[in-house]
C-alpha positions in Angstrom: -5.8 -83.2 12.9 -3.0 -80.7 13.1 -4.5 -78.7 10.2 -7.9 -78.6 11.9 -6.5 -77.2 15.2 -7.4 -73.6 14.5 -10.8 -74.1 13.0 -11.7 -76.7 15.7 -10.9 -74.2 18.4 -13.6 -71.8 17.1 -16.3 -74.4 17.7 -15.2 -75.6 21.1 -17.7 -75.0 23.9 -16.8 -72.0 26.1 -16.4 -74.1 29.2 -13.8 -76.2 27.4 -12.1 -73.1 26.0 -11.4 -72.0 29.6 -9.5 -75.2 30.2 -7.5 -74.7 26.9 -6.6 -71.1 27.8 -5.3 -72.2 31.2 -2.9 -74.5 29.4 -2.0 -71.8 26.9 -1.1 -69.4 29.8 1.6 -71.9 30.9 3.3 -72.1 27.5 5.3 -68.9 27.8 6.8 -70.3 31.0 8.3 -73.2 29.1 11.7 -72.5 27.6 15.3 -72.5 28.6 15.8 -72.3 32.4 18.6 -69.8 33.0 21.4 -70.8 35.3 23.5 -68.5 37.4 26.7 -69.2 35.7 28.4 -68.7 32.3 27.8 -71.2 29.5 26.0 -71.8 26.3 23.0 -69.5 26.0 21.4 -66.6 24.3 21.5 -63.8 27.0 24.6 -61.9 28.1 25.7 -62.8 31.6 28.9 -60.8 32.1 31.5 -58.6 30.4 35.2 -58.5 31.5 38.6 -57.8 30.2 40.2 -60.2 27.7 42.9 -62.5 29.2 45.7 -63.2 26.7 46.4 -66.9 26.2 43.3 -67.9 28.2 40.3 -66.5 26.4 39.2 -67.2 22.9 39.9 -64.0 20.7 36.7 -64.7 18.8 34.7 -63.8 22.0 36.0 -60.2 21.9 33.2 -57.7 21.7 34.3 -55.1 19.1 31.8 -52.5 20.1 32.5 -52.6 23.8 36.3 -52.8 23.2 36.3 -49.7 21.0 34.2 -47.8 23.6 36.5 -48.5 26.5 39.9 -48.7 24.7 40.8 -52.3 25.6 39.7 -55.7 24.6 36.5 -56.9 26.4 34.8 -60.2 26.0 31.2 -61.0 26.8 30.0 -64.2 28.4 26.6 -65.9 27.9 24.4 -67.2 30.6 24.1 -70.9 30.8 20.7 -72.4 29.9 19.1 -75.7 30.6 16.5 -76.8 28.1 13.3 -78.1 29.6 11.7 -81.2 28.0 7.9 -81.4 28.0 6.2 -84.8 28.1 2.6 -85.4 27.2 0.2 -88.1 28.3 -3.5 -88.4 27.5 -6.1 -91.1 28.1 -7.2 -92.4 24.7 -9.7 -95.1 25.4 -13.0 -95.9 27.3 -14.9 -92.8 28.3 -12.8 -90.4 26.3 -13.8 -92.1 23.0 -17.6 -91.8 23.5 -19.3 -89.5 21.0 -22.5 -88.1 22.5 -23.9 -86.9 19.1 -22.8 -89.8 16.8 -24.6 -88.3 13.8 -23.0 -84.8 14.2 -19.7 -84.8 12.1 -18.6 -81.6 13.9 -18.8 -83.1 17.4 -15.5 -84.3 18.7 -14.8 -86.9 21.3 -13.0 -85.9 24.4 -9.9 -87.7 23.1 -10.0 -85.6 20.0 -10.3 -82.4 22.0 -7.3 -83.4 24.0 -5.4 -84.2 20.8 -6.1 -80.7 19.4 -5.1 -78.9 22.6 -2.0 -81.0 23.3 -0.7 -81.0 19.7 -1.3 -77.2 19.6 0.8 -76.9 22.8 3.5 -79.2 21.3 3.7 -77.0 18.3 4.1 -73.8 20.4 6.7 -75.4 22.7 8.8 -76.9 19.9 8.9 -73.5 18.3 11.0 -72.3 21.3 13.5 -75.1 20.4 12.5 -77.1 23.5 11.9 -80.8 23.1 8.6 -82.6 23.4 7.7 -86.2 23.7 5.4 -88.8 25.1 5.6 -89.7 28.8 7.6 -92.9 29.3 8.6 -93.1 25.6 12.3 -92.6 25.1 12.2 -90.3 22.0 12.1 -86.5 22.3 11.4 -84.3 19.3 12.1 -80.6 18.4 11.6 -78.3 15.4 8.8 -78.0 12.9 8.1 -81.7 12.7 7.9 -82.3 16.5 4.1 -82.0 16.8 3.6 -84.5 13.9 5.9 -87.0 15.6 4.0 -86.6 18.9 0.7 -87.0 17.0 1.9 -90.3 15.6 2.9 -91.5 19.1 -0.5 -90.6 20.5 -2.0 -93.5 18.6 -0.3 -96.0 21.0 0.3 -93.8 24.0 -1.9 -95.9 26.2 -0.2 -99.1 24.9 3.0 -97.5 26.3 1.8 -96.3 29.6 -1.5 -98.0 30.2 -4.6 -96.3 31.8 -2.4 -94.2 34.1 0.6 -92.0 33.6 3.1 -94.6 34.8 6.8 -93.6 34.7 9.4 -96.3 34.8 12.5 -94.2 34.3 14.0 -91.1 35.7 12.9 -87.8 34.0 15.3 -84.9 33.6 15.1 -82.5 36.5 13.1 -79.4 35.4 11.0 -81.3 33.0 7.3 -80.5 32.5 4.6 -83.2 32.3 1.2 -82.4 30.9 -1.6 -85.0 31.7 -4.8 -84.9 29.8 -7.9 -87.0 30.6 -11.5 -86.9 31.8 -10.2 -88.7 34.9 -13.2 -91.0 35.0 -12.1 -94.3 36.6 -13.0 -96.9 39.1 -11.9 -96.8 42.7 -8.7 -98.9 42.1 -7.7 -96.8 39.0 -8.3 -93.5 40.9 -6.0 -94.8 43.7 -3.4 -95.8 41.1 -3.6 -92.4 39.4 -3.0 -90.6 42.8 0.1 -92.8 43.3 1.4 -92.1 39.9 1.0 -88.3 40.2 2.7 -88.5 43.6 5.6 -90.3 42.0 5.9 -87.5 39.4 6.0 -85.0 42.2 8.9 -86.8 44.0 10.9 -86.6 40.7 11.0 -82.9 40.9 9.1 -82.2 37.7 6.7 -79.5 36.9 3.1 -80.4 36.0 -0.1 -79.4 34.3 -3.4 -81.4 34.6 -6.0 -80.9 31.9 -9.4 -82.3 32.6 -11.8 -82.4 29.6 -15.5 -82.8 30.2 -18.2 -83.1 27.6 -21.0 -80.5 27.6 -23.6 -83.3 28.1 -21.8 -84.3 31.3 -21.5 -80.7 32.5 -25.2 -79.8 31.9 -26.8 -83.3 32.1 -29.8 -82.3 29.9 -31.7 -85.6 30.5 -35.3 -85.9 31.7 -37.7 -88.8 32.4 -37.0 -92.5 31.7 -33.5 -93.0 30.5 -31.2 -96.0 30.2 -27.5 -95.1 30.6 -24.8 -97.3 29.2 -21.4 -97.4 31.0 -18.3 -96.0 29.3 -15.8 -97.8 31.5 -17.3 -101.3 31.5 -20.0 -100.5 34.1 -23.3 -102.2 34.0 -26.2 -100.3 32.4 -28.3 -98.0 34.7 -32.0 -97.2 34.2 -33.9 -94.5 36.0 -37.4 -93.3 35.7 -36.5 -89.7 36.7 -33.1 -88.8 35.3 -33.5 -85.1 36.1 -33.2 -86.1 39.8 -29.6 -87.2 39.1 -28.6 -83.8 37.7 
């Protein structure tokens, strides 16, 4: 699946690409959150004179010291890494394949996997950590996306049909939720409560809704029997275009 990410993107319907690009735009914002104090980081925060017996001589900046004629040390700006947690619905309506005989046609779950794993690869490349919502492990580095992919197989066993969080997430975390968000009334109410809970935790969020072209365009006419994808009863209509 990881190897197919690039070639799959070329065949994704334009309307779905728009959703993917919206997520892609948010990726550069993910990275170390710079704090207004000195500490471990990559950017210079301040430069000042060396204090004998207090400062580490290894922190002396040779170039600045030679220019000004006395020992100068440079301090880095503290950074706080931002974990990114993924959740996607992986059952019911997201597993339906509208063209079962077309090998190139992906299910909505597979589209979500491609988008989210591509995002995980990009985020992990910045040395940030990625993981599955409400699963303890976080991953970083080149193998992070593969680890997330393995966990995607049982993500709904971990969290159920809604992005439930039973533990405190680190402040400044980002949560990315992926689904078609098709659900019954009770499940919709639960989803709203769960998203509200995430908001109260002070985390950032992205919601990715994936919809099949058949659902967007509804190209049905005449007498059609529709089967439910979320355990609904079958529905038959003599004029399906009237439902469009």
